[in-house]
C-alpha positions as a printed Julia matrix, in Angstrom:
509×3 Matrix{Float64}:
 52.65    9.64  31.61
 54.05   12.91  32.94
 51.67   15.5   34.32
 52.82   19.09  34.74
 51.09   21.97  36.43
 49.39   24.67  34.41
 51.74   27.3   35.69
 55.22   27.74  37.09
 55.3    28.84  40.71
 57.63   30.04  42.22
 57.73   18.34  56.9
 58.05   18.33  63.19
 55.5    16.11  64.5
 53.82   12.98  63.2
 50.5    14.79  63.73
 51.4    17.19  60.93
 52.14   14.28  58.62
 48.69   12.87  59.35
 47.13   16.26  58.61
 48.91   16.42  55.27
 47.7    12.93  54.4
 44.13   13.88  55.28
 44.21   16.4   52.44
 43.43   13.49  50.13
 39.93   13.31  51.6
 39.2    16.86  50.45
 40.22   16.45  46.82
 37.45   16.76  44.23
 36.08   13.5   42.82
 37.91   11.55  45.53
 36.59    8.03  46.15
 37.62    4.84  47.96
 41.04    3.6   46.95
 39.82    0.41  45.3
 36.65    1.85  43.73
 38.24    2.77  40.39
 40.88    1.07  38.23
 42.99    4.23  37.91
 44.02    4.11  41.58
 47.19    2.19  42.44
 48.33    1.45  46.02
 51.79   -0.08  46.47
 52.96   -0.98  50.01
 56.73   -1.25  50.47
 59.18   -2.48  53.12
 62.91   -1.81  53.4
 65.24   -3.47  55.96
 68.84   -2.21  56.23
 71.74   -3.22  58.47
 74.71   -0.81  58.46
 78.11   -0.62  60.11
 80.12    2.59  60.36
 83.64    3.06  61.74
 83.12    6.76  62.66
 79.66    7.42  64.05
 80.66   10.75  65.65
 82.31   12.03  62.47
 85.48   13.35  64.08
 89.21   12.74  63.84
 89.83   11.63  67.46
 87.14    9.27  68.89
 84.92    8.26  66.01
 83.27    5.23  67.72
 82.04    2.41  65.51
 78.35    1.57  65.46
 75.82   -0.95  64.09
 72.63    0.7   62.8
 69.37   -1.06  61.93
 66.73    0.62  59.78
 63.16   -0.63  59.33
 61.22    1.45  56.8
 57.65    0.49  55.88
 55.85    2.71  53.42
 53.29    3.0   50.66
 52.85    4.81  47.36
 49.4     5.88  46.15
 48.86    7.15  42.61
 45.83    8.14  40.6
 45.59    9.28  37.01
 42.29   10.34  35.53
 40.48   13.0   33.57
 39.92   15.33  36.5
 42.36   14.32  39.25
 46.01   13.28  39.09
 47.75   12.43  42.33
 50.99   10.92  43.62
 51.47   10.28  47.37
 54.39    8.54  49.04
 54.76    7.93  52.8
 57.56    6.19  54.7
 58.21    5.67  58.41
 61.91    5.22  59.15
 62.71    3.47  62.46
 66.44    3.67  63.32
 67.92    1.47  66.07
 71.49    2.04  67.32
 73.16   -1.0   68.91
 75.14    1.04  71.46
 73.99    3.99  73.56
 75.77    6.62  71.49
 72.44    8.22  70.69
 68.73    7.61  71.13
 66.8     5.5   68.65
 64.65    7.58  66.36
 61.47    7.44  64.31
 61.28    9.67  61.24
 58.3    10.34  59.02
 58.68   11.13  55.33
 55.85   12.2   53.07
 55.56   13.73  49.62
 52.35   14.69  47.83
 51.62   16.21  44.44
 48.12   16.52  43.02
 46.23   18.28  40.24
 42.45   18.7   40.21
 40.18   20.2   37.59
 37.17   21.34  39.62
 35.31   23.07  36.78
 36.25   21.98  33.28
 38.69   24.35  31.57
 38.04   26.96  34.24
 38.79   26.23  37.91
 41.8    24.2   39.03
 43.39   23.19  42.32
 46.96   21.94  42.7
 48.52   20.82  45.97
 52.09   19.94  46.92
 53.41   18.81  50.29
 56.6    17.39  51.74
 57.63   16.21  55.21
 61.25   15.14  55.58
 64.48   15.57  57.55
 66.73   18.41  56.46
 70.35   19.15  57.29
 70.58   22.26  59.47
 74.17   23.35  58.8
 76.07   22.17  55.73
 79.34   23.5   57.14
 79.29   21.08  60.07
 80.71   17.56  59.75
 78.04   15.57  57.89
 77.6    12.86  55.28
 74.33   14.17  53.88
 72.1    11.54  55.56
 70.44   11.51  58.98
 71.94    8.26  60.31
 75.13    9.92  61.56
 74.99   13.05  63.73
 71.14   13.1   63.75
 71.25   16.2   65.96
 72.23   18.22  62.88
 68.91   17.37  61.2
 65.46   18.76  61.8
 62.0    17.72  60.61
 60.91   20.06  57.85
 57.45   20.39  56.34
 56.27   22.26  53.26
 52.68   22.69  52.1
 51.56   24.63  49.04
 47.94   24.95  47.87
 47.45   26.57  44.45
 43.91   27.46  43.26
 43.71   28.99  39.78
 41.03   30.26  37.44
 41.07   30.54  33.64
 38.71   31.99  31.06
 39.51   31.57  27.37
 38.12   34.03  24.82
 38.02   33.87  21.03
 39.28   37.07  19.47
 39.59   38.32  15.88
 42.25   36.87  13.59
 42.11   33.52  15.38
 44.13   34.58  18.43
 43.37   32.87  21.73
 43.1    35.22  24.7
 43.19   33.91  28.26
 42.23   35.81  31.39
 43.45   34.17  34.59
 44.22   34.41  38.28
 46.84   32.21  39.97
 47.0    32.08  43.76
 49.11   30.22  46.27
 48.88   29.7   50.03
 51.89   27.97  51.56
 53.73   27.22  54.77
 57.31   26.13  55.53
 58.2    24.88  59.01
 61.13   23.44  60.94
 60.97   21.49  64.18
 62.73   23.34  67.05
 64.27   26.05  64.86
 61.55   28.61  65.6
 61.46   30.34  62.22
 58.37   28.82  60.6
 56.75   30.94  57.93
 53.44   31.26  56.13
 53.02   32.94  52.77
 50.65   33.72  49.97
 50.76   35.01  46.43
 48.39   36.2   43.73
 48.98   36.84  40.04
 46.42   38.24  37.62
 47.09   38.22  33.91
 45.73   38.59  30.4
 47.6    36.94  27.56
 47.07   36.35  23.86
 48.91   33.59  22.03
 49.98   33.95  18.44
 47.23   32.85  16.07
 46.91   33.7   12.41
 49.22   36.61  13.11
 52.73   36.09  14.55
 52.2    38.58  17.4
 51.45   37.72  21.05
 51.18   39.85  24.16
 50.52   39.65  27.91
 49.95   41.92  30.91
 50.35   40.7   34.49
 50.47   41.92  38.08
 51.86   39.76  40.9
 52.16   40.13  44.67
 53.94   37.65  46.98
 54.52   37.81  50.73
 55.9    35.51  53.44
 56.03   36.19  57.19
 58.67   34.18  59.09
 58.35   34.01  62.88
 61.78   35.52  63.54
 63.42   36.89  60.41
 62.26   39.75  58.21
 59.16   39.73  56.04
 59.75   38.62  52.45
 57.73   40.5   49.87
 57.8    41.13  46.11
 55.53   43.03  43.7
 55.95   42.79  39.94
 54.0    44.49  37.14
 54.94   43.84  33.54
 53.85   43.82  29.9
 55.29   41.54  27.22
 55.15   41.62  23.43
 56.16   38.54  21.44
 56.8    37.87  17.79
 56.93   34.39  16.21
 59.84   34.73  13.8
 59.34   31.2   12.49
 57.56   28.03  13.69
 60.72   27.22  15.65
 61.82   30.67  16.81
 60.13   33.28  18.98
 61.34   36.54  20.49
 59.82   38.56  23.34
 60.35   42.04  24.79
 59.3    42.92  28.33
 58.91   46.08  30.34
 57.77   46.43  33.93
 58.29   47.5   37.53
 59.56   45.39  40.44
 59.95   45.95  44.19
 61.74   43.16  46.08
 61.47   45.13  49.35
 65.22   44.97  49.95
 66.22   48.3   51.49
 69.96   48.0   50.88
 70.66   45.06  48.55
 74.21   43.9   47.89
 73.49   44.28  44.16
 71.72   47.4   42.94
 69.97   45.28  40.28
 67.92   43.76  43.12
 66.57   47.16  44.12
 63.22   48.77  43.35
 62.47   50.31  39.97
 61.4    49.74  36.4
 63.11   47.17  34.2
 63.26   45.9   30.64
 63.81   42.36  29.42
 64.27   40.24  26.33
 63.78   36.54  25.68
 64.68   34.3   22.73
 63.24   30.78  22.39
 64.74   28.44  19.79
 63.45   24.96  18.93
 65.51   23.97  15.89
 64.22   20.39  16.21
 62.1    18.22  18.52
 65.14   17.29  20.66
 66.86   20.66  21.1
 65.7    23.72  23.07
 67.48   26.98  23.79
 65.85   29.59  26.05
 67.79   32.81  26.69
 66.27   35.33  29.11
 67.57   38.63  30.43
 66.03   41.28  32.68
 67.79   44.46  33.68
 66.7    43.9   37.31
 66.78   40.76  39.45
 63.3    39.43  40.08
 61.86   36.97  42.57
 61.94   34.14  40.04
 64.61   32.68  37.76
 64.25   35.32  35.08
 67.88   36.0   34.18
 69.84   33.23  32.49
 69.62   30.53  29.86
 68.69   26.87  29.43
 70.07   24.6   26.71
 68.89   21.0   26.37
 69.63   18.45  23.68
 68.4    14.85  23.6
 69.52   12.08  21.32
 68.88    8.35  21.24
 71.65    7.57  23.76
 72.59   10.97  25.27
 70.99   13.91  27.05
 72.81   17.22  27.46
 71.67   20.13  29.61
 73.26   23.43  30.58
 71.5    25.94  32.85
 72.43   29.28  34.33
 70.13   31.48  36.39
 70.33   34.53  38.65
 67.5    35.67  40.88
 66.38   36.86  44.31
 65.43   33.82  46.4
 65.28   32.48  49.97
 65.53   29.17  51.81
 61.74   28.82  51.94
 61.47   29.56  48.23
 64.02   26.83  47.5
 61.91   24.37  49.49
 58.84   25.37  47.49
 60.59   24.27  44.27
 59.32   20.73  44.75
 61.18   19.19  41.83
 64.67   20.6   41.3
 65.72   21.73  37.86
 67.82   19.06  36.24
 65.63   16.12  37.26
 65.26   13.58  34.49
 61.9    11.8   34.18
 62.26    8.41  32.47
 60.27    5.2   32.0
 60.64    2.69  34.84
 63.17   -0.11  34.56
 66.45   -0.28  32.68
 65.28   -0.82  29.11
 64.58    2.74  28.0
 66.16    5.22  25.64
 67.21    8.67  26.82
 65.22   10.13  23.97
 62.14    8.88  25.89
 63.08   11.0   28.95
 62.42   14.66  29.6
 64.21   17.29  31.69
 62.36   19.22  34.37
 62.52   22.97  34.05
 63.08   25.28  37.03
 59.95   25.64  39.17
 58.04   22.99  37.25
 56.19   20.46  39.42
 55.95   16.91  38.08
 53.69   14.0   38.95
 55.62   10.88  37.89
 53.3     8.1   36.81
 53.37    4.59  38.3
 55.62    3.4   35.47
 58.18    6.23  35.67
 61.34    7.0   37.61
 63.12   10.24  38.51
 66.87   10.89  38.35
 68.04   14.03  40.17
 71.38   15.75  39.58
 72.27   19.05  41.21
 73.52   20.92  44.23
 72.04   20.29  47.72
 69.67   22.7   49.43
 71.25   25.62  51.28
 71.88   25.87  55.02
 68.71   26.55  56.99
 69.02   30.29  57.48
 65.84   32.21  56.78
 67.35   35.08  54.9
 66.8    36.34  51.4
 69.74   36.03  49.07
 70.8    36.81  45.55
 71.46   33.43  43.99
 73.48   32.6   40.91
 73.34   28.95  39.88
 74.96   26.97  37.06
 74.38   23.29  36.3
 75.81   21.18  33.47
 74.73   17.56  33.03
 75.49   14.82  30.53
 73.8    11.42  30.6
 75.02    8.65  28.29
 73.14    5.35  28.03
 74.4     2.66  25.68
 73.21   -0.93  25.95
 73.87   -2.06  29.55
 75.86    1.01  30.64
 74.66    4.4   31.92
 77.09    7.25  32.65
 76.0    10.44  34.41
 78.33   13.44  34.56
 77.35   16.62  36.4
 78.97   19.94  37.33
 77.36   22.53  39.59
 78.11   25.87  41.2
 75.81   27.99  43.33
 76.64   31.39  44.81
 74.49   33.09  47.43
 74.8    36.63  48.75
 72.74   36.81  51.95
 71.07   40.18  52.24
 70.36   40.7   55.96
 73.32   38.78  57.36
 75.69   40.2   54.71
 77.5    36.95  53.97
 78.47   34.97  50.9
 78.3    31.22  50.33
 79.45   29.09  47.42
 78.93   25.39  46.78
 80.6    23.89  43.72
 81.58   20.44  42.62
 80.96   17.45  40.44
 78.83   14.3   40.42
 79.85   11.19  38.46
 77.86    7.95  38.38
 78.47    4.82  36.31
 75.9     2.02  36.22
 76.48   -1.38  34.61
 73.68   -3.91  34.22
 75.35   -7.32  34.6
 72.19   -9.31  33.93
 68.45   -8.9   33.87
 68.42   -9.0   37.7
 71.83   -7.64  38.73
 73.47   -4.25  38.3
 76.26   -2.24  39.92
 76.71    1.5   40.36
 79.82    3.47  41.27
 79.35    7.12  42.32
 81.86    9.86  43.03
 81.0    13.28  44.45
 83.4    16.14  45.1
 82.21   19.37  46.71
 83.95   22.62  47.61
 82.17   24.53  50.41
 83.04   28.2   50.88
 81.66   30.8   53.31
 82.9    34.37  53.62
 85.36   34.71  56.54
 85.63   30.94  57.18
 88.09   28.31  55.9
 87.2    26.46  52.73
 86.16   22.8   53.15
 86.47   19.98  50.61
 84.22   16.94  50.82
 84.49   13.69  48.84
 82.35   10.58  48.7
 82.87    7.3   46.82
 79.99    4.84  46.8
 79.64    1.33  45.38
 76.13   -0.14  45.12
 75.32   -3.65  43.96
 71.68   -4.68  43.58
 70.06   -8.01  42.7
 66.41   -8.74  42.14
 65.31  -11.92  43.91
 61.77  -11.8   42.53
 59.87   -9.13  40.59
 58.74   -7.75  43.98
 61.9    -8.09  46.11
 65.62   -7.5   46.02
 68.91   -7.24  47.9
 71.54   -4.51  47.79
 75.08   -4.05  49.1
 76.44   -0.52  49.62
 80.07    0.34  50.44
 80.69    4.02  51.12
 83.67    6.22  51.94
 83.11    9.83  53.07
 85.87   12.32  53.78
 86.11   16.04  54.55
 89.24   18.16  54.6
 89.07   21.3   56.75
 91.49   23.47  58.7
 88.88   23.38  61.5
 89.32   19.95  63.24
 85.65   20.04  64.34
 84.6    19.64  60.71
 87.28   17.27  59.35
 86.55   13.54  59.34
 86.9    10.25  57.46
 84.15    7.62  57.59
 83.63    4.17  56.06
 80.32    2.35  55.97
 78.89   -0.97  54.77
 75.16   -1.61  54.43
 73.09   -4.63  53.38
 69.45   -3.98  52.52
 66.36   -6.04  51.64
 63.43   -4.36  49.94
 60.0    -5.63  48.91
 56.87   -4.27  47.32
 53.45   -5.85  47.93
């Protein structure tokens, strides 16, 4: 079962991870873990032994290294009438055989919850994440924190979202809703010194189409974030929308409003302050196809300029997305589930028509019998600056019998506003999985990325990964991973070639 939030909104010290976990004790209707059948607690353990031939990721003295990982963890889920929750915690202990670097202990936590405090009226959603994030994508890196751990920092995100709704019956059968959405959030980085706290409030009145094909809405929204070092991030938006249901499968909307992104001298005049108009067309020609086209004459603080096309069949899923908006690094972190994630039933025996694609800004609570596949570009470099972002993602997933093929293309452009710089990440992801038997499968992955920054040489990074997994019992398994990473750069400090082999044992209890 997939649970989504009622709205779209736009981890450091171990003590903070404990504080995030303690949030569970404050949730409405909370009770002891084993007091109700809808709670599920699943302890896990992962043991990995790796060998790399280039620990330092350079072209001169790479230094080989043996790395041992011990990762205990647990997943807690609850699904009920009033509270839905998914919590995962892992502690990663990393031991290096030589003295190339200090051993490390990393904490990883993710939390998503929905609570209905007063039926059909007062709601409380919470999302949290504590993880290790790459500081600078332009430095030599393989995308994981085992090599060059100094280029990673603990990052925590916490977002609490109370909301209120009141539904009113109006003439002609239309349903009118009056509501207030609020958010209080924080984004922090260990040792970077640019933590930020923020809040937002949106008040609205909306009427859905009833016996008449017309709908309308009026809303006012204010958002603000105060980083410790960089400039305040603030946006106000006021708008009115009129919709017309052309047919049961087609709807059009017109929008007019005023926006102030508080950018004094934006690189694009469309990101400046002033009134705007917009139009949206939603097409649902059948249950498996959706086309959403949206345009606003000004760039807003959410993904409100672009289009989304999705098409699902029995064995294939297509998706194409393009968006342009004003965003920031902290706002990207607050998008807890990236657009393009595919939510599917657990295991290998499922049809793609049973999966669903996650829309931009939509939080998802995967159930205990579901799995998430993520395709897309990595998060940006940790620079707390606002930027105009233009993003395009195209994905195709093909699943026939024992074979699954995933093809992805992505490009993301960012124009930083205070630092006056441009960045572009583009590339492709290809993954092919073959199930050899009921307990054994292999996966081959290829990733190619082009990394561009204004005034600096362009880098090209490639990775080829082979993964073989075998289930020993329903609760345990072994895996073998062989990986080759390579970066081409005219700057010798960023060029490298690295090979790695890893054997892992995992078990659930």
